[in-house]
N, C-alpha and C positions, 0 to 999 in steps of 0.2 A: 944905130939900129942894133938890137940884141939878137943873137942867134943861139938856138938850143944846142947844147953840147951833146953830141951823140954818145950813148953809153951810160949817162947818169942814172936813168931809171932802171935799167937792168941791174945796176950795181946795188940799188936800194931794195929791190924786190926780194932777192934771196934772203936778205937780213930779216925782213918782216916774216917771211915764211918760217924761218928758223925759230923765231921767238914764239910764233903760234904753236909750232910743233912741241917746243919745250914746255909751254904752258899746258898743252893737251896731255903730255906725258905726266906732268906733275899732278894734274887733275885726276888722271886715271890711277896714279900710284896712291893717292890719298885714300880712296875707298878701299884699296887693297890692304893698306896698313890698318885701317879701322876694322876691316873684316878679320884680319889676323889677330888683332887685340881682342875682339869679341870672342873669336874661337878659343883663344887661350884662356880668357876669363871663364868661358863656359866649361872648359876642361877642368879648371881649378874648382869651380862650383860642384861639378859632378864628382870630382875626387873627394871633396869635403863631405858631400852627402854619403858617398860610399863608406867613408871613415866613420861618420856619425851613426849610421844605421846599426852596426854591431854593438856599439856602446849603448844605444837605446834599448835594444833587445836584451842585453845583459842586465841593465837596470831593472827592466820589467821582470826578468826571471828571478833576480835577487829579491825584489819586492814580493813576488808571489811566493817564493820560498819562505820568506819571513812571516807572511800571513798564514801560510800552512802550518808553520811551526807554532805560532801563537794559538791557532785553533786546536792543534794537537795537545798542547800543554793545558789549554782550558778544559778540553774534554777529559784529559787524563785526571786533572784535579777534581772535576765533578764526579768522575767514577770513583775516585779514592774517597771523596766525602760520602758518597752513597754507601760505599762498602763499610766505612767506619760507622755511619749512622745505623745501618742494618745490624752490625755487630753489637752496637750499644743497645738497640731496641731488643735484640734477642737476649742479651744479658739481663736487661731489666725485666723482661718477661719471665726469665728463669728465676730471678731473685724475688720479684714482687707479684708473681702470678697468683699466689695464695693470699694476697692481701685481704680480699673480701672475706674469705673463709676465716682467716685469723681474727678479723674484726668481729665476726659473728660468734667465735668461740670465746672471746674474752669475757663477755658477760656471764657465760657459763662458769668460767673459772672463778670469777668474782663471787658468784653465788656459792660455789663449793667452798671457797676459802672462808666466806662469812659463816657458812654452816659449821665448819670445823672450829672456827673461833668461838661461835656460840656454844658448841658442845663442850669446849674446853672450860668455858666459864660457868657451865651449868652446875647447880648444886647436886645434881644426880650423877656426878662423875663416877661414883662407885657402882652404879647400876650397870649390869652386864649388857643389857640391850643398848643402852646409850653408848657404851664403850665400843660395841660392835659397829654401831652406826658411825661413830667417829672414825674408826679405823677404815671402814669402807670408803668414807669420803676422802680420807687421806690418800688411800690407794688410787682412787679416781683422780684426785688432784695431781698426784705424781705422774700418772699416765698422760694426763692432759699437758702437764709441763714438758714432758718428754716430746710429745707430738709438736708442741709449739716450738721447742728448741730445734727440732729437725727442720721445721719450716723457716728457721732463721729469726724467730721472734724471741726477744729478750725484754725482761721487765727492768725498770729503773725506779729507784726510790730516792727522791731528791731531798729528803728531810735534812735540814741543817745547811743546805746549799743555797747560794744566792739565787734569787728568783730569775728565771730565764723565760721571757714571754714566748720564745720559740719552742720551748719544750714543756712549759708549765701553764696551767690554767688557774688563775687566782679566783677562788670562790669567795673569799672575804679577806679583810685586813684585820689584824689583831695587834693592839699595842703590846709591846714587850720591853721590859727594862733590862733583859739579859741578852737578847739577840740583836744583832745589827739590823737596822731598817732594811726592808726588802729581802729578808731571809725567809726561807721556807720553814715555818714552825711545825706544821702538821700536814701529813699526806692523807687526804681523804680517799683518793683512788690512785693507785699506782699508774705510772706511764709505761708505754711499751714501744719498742723499736722493732722494725723488721729490717734486718741487716743494718744499714746506716740511715734508714729513712724513718721518720717519726710515724708510728702507727696510731698512737693515741697519747695525747698530752696527759701529764699527771695533774690531777685536781688537788690544789693545795690551799692552805691558809698561810698568808704572808704577814710578816711582822712589820710594824710601823713604830715610829718613835712614840713613847708615851706622852700624854698631854702634860704640859708644864703645870706646876702647882699654881692654883689661883685662876686657871682658865675655866670658863664655864663649860 
């Protein structure tokens, strides 16, 4: 017959309670460790955000400064271009403002010059009245030339020069055995410049190579 030994159960009970207590302590300690890690991680993130914010504001400021500088340079360049354009237009107005007047006076000069030439070729050159008329026209022609010169108008006579379509107006072509082809043989009407600008092209007769013998 078996008998229970007194004291066995009391010896076992404290051991079980101790294990439960240790497990409970371990379970409570685990959340505390996780909480500590989370708090530390949050502090690191906040520190990183604090460090990044000044860099971001600096970059924005630098970008804005660069844009403002580009805008300033663009506006300054536009102002300089406007100033140069205005100065150029003013200079052109000063130089070429009398262009229409000069163009209107040129036919008058042509007529006076033709009259003087006709008087020089007249058979009545010894006649006093004709000579007085001739001298009067010469005086008028000199005055007109002086007025045109003051306005910056100058004539050019391209006879013997190579034909230049930018300055000459070819009225006809004429074969020539002595002149190079495309040479101005005769000036029908002189050309004129106002400063460096063409006022009227010279009307000319231009040479061409003579026809070969035997050609129809």
